C-alpha positions as CSV (number, residue, x, y, z in Angstrom):
1,M,56.4,40.1,-105.3
2,Q,55.7,41.2,-101.8
3,S,53.2,39.2,-101.5
4,Y,54.9,35.7,-101.6
5,A,57.7,36.8,-99.7
6,L,55.9,36.1,-96.4
7,P,54.8,32.4,-97.6
8,L,57.9,31.5,-98.3
9,F,59.9,32.8,-95.7
10,G,57.3,30.4,-93.2
11,A,57.8,27.3,-95.8
12,V,61.8,27.8,-94.9
13,L,61.2,28.6,-91.2
14,F,58.7,24.6,-91.0
15,H,61.4,22.8,-92.8
16,V,64.0,23.9,-91.0
17,L,62.2,22.9,-87.6
18,V,61.1,19.6,-88.8
19,A,64.9,18.9,-89.6
20,A,65.9,20.0,-86.4
21,F,63.3,17.6,-84.9
22,V,64.6,14.6,-87.1
23,M,68.0,15.2,-85.8
24,R,66.8,15.2,-81.9
25,G,64.9,12.2,-82.7
26,F,68.5,10.3,-84.1
27,E,69.9,11.7,-81.0
28,S,67.7,10.1,-78.6
29,Q,67.4,6.5,-79.9
30,D,71.3,6.5,-79.3
31,D,70.7,7.4,-76.2
32,V,68.5,4.9,-75.3
33,A,70.6,1.9,-76.9
34,E,73.4,3.4,-74.6
35,V,71.3,2.8,-71.9
36,V,70.0,-1.2,-72.9
37,T,73.4,-2.2,-73.7
38,P,74.5,-5.3,-71.3
39,R,77.8,-5.1,-69.2
40,V,79.8,-8.1,-67.7
41,V,79.2,-8.7,-64.0
42,N,81.8,-10.1,-61.7
43,A,80.5,-12.8,-59.8
44,K,82.4,-15.1,-56.8
45,L,81.7,-18.9,-56.3
46,L,79.8,-19.3,-52.9
47,V,81.7,-22.5,-51.1
48,I,79.0,-24.2,-49.0
49,E,80.6,-26.3,-46.7
50,P,79.6,-29.5,-45.5
51,L,77.9,-30.1,-41.6
52,G,80.9,-32.2,-40.5
53,K,83.2,-29.8,-40.6
54,V,80.8,-27.1,-38.3
55,T,82.7,-26.2,-35.0
56,P,80.6,-27.4,-32.1
57,V,79.2,-24.3,-29.9
58,P,80.2,-25.6,-26.4
59,E,77.6,-25.6,-23.8
60,K,77.4,-23.8,-21.0
61,Q,77.5,-25.1,-17.8
62,P,74.9,-24.6,-15.1
63,I,75.8,-22.8,-12.3
64,V,75.7,-24.4,-8.8
65,R,74.5,-21.9,-6.0
66,P,75.2,-22.9,-2.2
67,A,72.1,-24.2,-0.5
68,E,70.1,-22.0,1.6
69,P,69.5,-23.0,5.5
70,P,66.4,-23.9,6.0
71,A,64.0,-21.6,7.3
72,P,63.7,-21.2,11.3
73,K,60.0,-23.2,11.8
74,P,57.7,-20.8,13.9
75,R,57.1,-21.2,17.3
76,P,53.6,-22.8,18.0
77,A,51.3,-20.0,19.4
78,S,49.4,-21.8,22.1
79,K,48.6,-19.3,24.6
80,E,46.6,-17.4,21.0
81,V,45.4,-20.6,20.0
82,E,43.7,-20.8,23.6
83,Q,42.9,-17.3,24.0
84,D,41.0,-17.6,20.6
85,S,39.4,-20.1,21.7
86,V,37.7,-18.5,24.9
87,N,36.8,-16.1,22.8
88,S,34.8,-17.8,20.5
89,D,33.4,-19.6,23.1
90,D,32.2,-16.3,24.8
91,A,30.9,-15.4,21.3
92,A,28.7,-18.2,20.8
93,A,27.5,-18.2,24.8
94,K,26.6,-14.6,24.4
95,A,24.5,-15.2,21.2
96,A,22.9,-18.0,22.9
97,Q,22.0,-15.9,25.1
98,S,20.7,-14.0,23.0
99,E,18.7,-15.6,21.3
100,R,17.0,-17.5,24.6
101,Q,16.1,-13.9,25.6
102,R,14.5,-12.9,22.3
103,K,12.2,-16.1,22.1
104,E,11.5,-15.0,25.7
105,T,10.8,-11.8,25.0
106,E,8.6,-13.5,22.0
107,V,6.8,-15.9,24.5
108,Q,5.9,-13.1,26.4
109,R,4.8,-10.8,23.9
110,R,2.2,-13.5,22.8
111,Q,1.0,-14.0,25.9
112,Q,0.1,-10.6,26.3
113,R,-1.1,-10.7,22.9
114,L,-3.1,-13.6,23.9
115,A,-4.3,-11.8,27.2
116,A,-5.1,-8.8,24.9
117,L,-7.6,-10.7,22.7
118,G,-8.8,-12.8,25.6
119,E,-9.6,-9.4,27.1
120,L,-11.4,-7.7,24.4
121,A,-13.6,-11.2,23.7
122,D,-14.7,-10.8,26.8
123,D,-15.4,-7.4,27.0
124,S,-17.0,-8.3,23.6
125,L,-19.1,-11.1,25.1
126,Q,-20.0,-8.9,27.9
127,R,-21.1,-6.1,26.2
128,S,-22.9,-8.7,24.3
129,L,-24.7,-10.1,27.2
130,E,-25.4,-6.9,28.6
131,A,-27.7,-5.6,25.3
132,E,-29.3,-8.7,25.0
133,A,-30.1,-7.8,28.3
134,Q,-31.2,-4.8,27.7
135,Q,-33.3,-5.5,25.1
136,M,-35.2,-8.2,27.1
137,L,-35.6,-5.4,29.6
138,D,-36.4,-3.2,26.5
139,A,-39.1,-5.5,25.7
140,Q,-40.2,-6.1,29.6
141,N,-41.1,-2.4,29.3
142,A,-42.7,-2.1,26.0
143,Q,-45.0,-4.9,27.0
144,Q,-45.5,-3.4,30.3
145,V,-46.2,-0.2,29.1
146,R,-48.7,-1.4,26.6
147,T,-50.7,-3.1,29.4
148,Y,-50.4,0.0,31.5
149,Q,-51.8,2.4,28.1
150,A,-54.4,-0.7,27.7
151,G,-55.6,0.0,31.5
152,I,-55.8,3.9,30.8
153,Y,-57.5,3.2,27.8
154,D,-60.3,1.1,29.1
155,L,-60.7,3.2,32.2
156,V,-61.7,6.4,29.8
157,R,-63.7,5.0,27.9
158,K,-66.1,3.6,30.6
159,N,-66.3,7.5,31.6
160,W,-67.2,8.6,28.1
161,S,-70.4,9.5,27.0
162,R,-71.1,9.8,23.5
163,P,-72.5,13.0,22.3
164,P,-75.4,12.4,19.7
165,S,-73.5,14.8,17.5
166,A,-70.6,13.0,17.3
167,R,-69.9,11.0,14.0
168,N,-67.0,8.2,12.9
169,G,-64.1,10.1,11.9
170,M,-64.1,12.5,14.1
171,Q,-60.9,12.7,16.3
172,A,-59.6,14.9,19.2
173,R,-55.8,14.8,20.7
174,F,-55.4,15.9,24.3
175,V,-52.2,16.0,26.2
176,V,-52.1,14.5,29.7
177,E,-50.0,14.9,32.7
178,L,-49.6,12.2,35.6
179,I,-47.6,12.6,38.9
180,P,-45.7,9.9,39.9
181,T,-48.4,8.0,42.0
182,G,-51.0,8.0,38.8
183,E,-53.0,11.1,39.6
184,L,-54.1,13.4,37.3
185,L,-52.6,16.6,36.8
186,S,-53.4,18.4,33.7
187,V,-55.8,18.1,30.7
188,A,-55.3,20.2,27.5
189,L,-56.6,19.9,24.3
190,V,-54.5,20.5,21.2
191,D,-56.0,19.3,18.1
192,S,-59.7,19.6,18.3
193,S,-62.4,17.2,16.7
194,G,-64.6,20.6,15.5
195,N,-67.1,19.5,17.2
196,E,-67.0,21.4,20.7
197,A,-69.7,18.4,22.4
198,F,-67.0,15.7,21.4
199,D,-64.4,17.8,22.2
200,R,-65.7,18.6,25.7
201,S,-67.2,14.7,26.7
202,A,-63.7,13.7,25.8
203,E,-62.3,16.0,28.2
204,L,-64.4,15.0,31.1
205,A,-64.0,11.1,30.4
206,I,-60.3,11.8,31.0
207,R,-61.2,13.9,34.2
208,R,-63.5,11.4,35.8
209,A,-60.9,9.3,36.3
210,K,-58.7,11.6,37.9
211,R,-56.3,8.5,39.1
212,F,-54.4,6.2,36.6
213,S,-52.5,2.8,37.3
214,V,-48.9,3.7,36.3
215,P,-45.4,1.4,36.2
216,G,-44.0,1.6,39.5
217,D,-40.6,1.8,37.8
218,N,-39.4,5.3,37.8
219,T,-37.6,5.1,34.6
220,V,-40.2,3.8,32.9
221,F,-43.3,6.3,34.2
222,E,-41.2,9.1,33.2
223,A,-40.4,7.8,29.7
224,N,-44.1,6.9,29.2
225,F,-46.6,8.4,31.8
226,R,-45.3,11.9,32.7
227,R,-46.9,13.8,30.0
228,F,-48.4,11.8,27.1
229,Y,-51.3,12.0,24.0
230,F,-54.2,10.4,24.2
231,L,-56.5,10.6,21.2
232,F,-60.1,10.3,20.8
233,R,-61.6,8.4,18.2
234,P,-65.8,7.0,18.0
235,E,-64.8,4.0,15.6
236,D,-62.0,2.6,18.3
237,L,-63.7,4.2,21.3
238,L,-67.3,2.4,20.7
239,R,-67.3,-0.9,20.2
């Protein structure tokens, strides 16, 4: 008995809830019907008047202002214009004078440069001429030196008596010292041939000369004949 009590109570409660829900649904439908029920709206007829009855708006009359008196004419500033003209003329004159001075200065600078170039050219030409003259002088001196050297060689060769022990390939070198008159001052053997008789005969040939012909130019003498080497070789001295 007790086992059926709880289900029975639940079934009764369920039916009560369903009945309540159905009744509430009917009440909601009545509310909706009440909301959408049409109502009468009172309206008034709008009357439109024709254009002929429109009252025109009066036009605004223009406001007339009194004419202003004309502005006084400016007085001509003749003195100022003249002063400006004088100042302009002075500025133009100063500008022209400055331009003339600039041109004159430029001309003077060009003339100075040309003069400097001319001097350089003259100096270069002078140096060239001097160098050429010196070369010619050196050539003449060289030719003169060779001539005097050949004279000394011939004189020594004539004074030399070849020893029987002399052979080709032998050579002896001496340093010879002279005074400006050409007279022999000293003779010294610096490189021996290895043959005493050959060396002695060569030294004797130099000493026999006693005096040589030398250039009168002291510069040429000091450069070439104050002290010089003399080399003996049989193949050169014996023809």
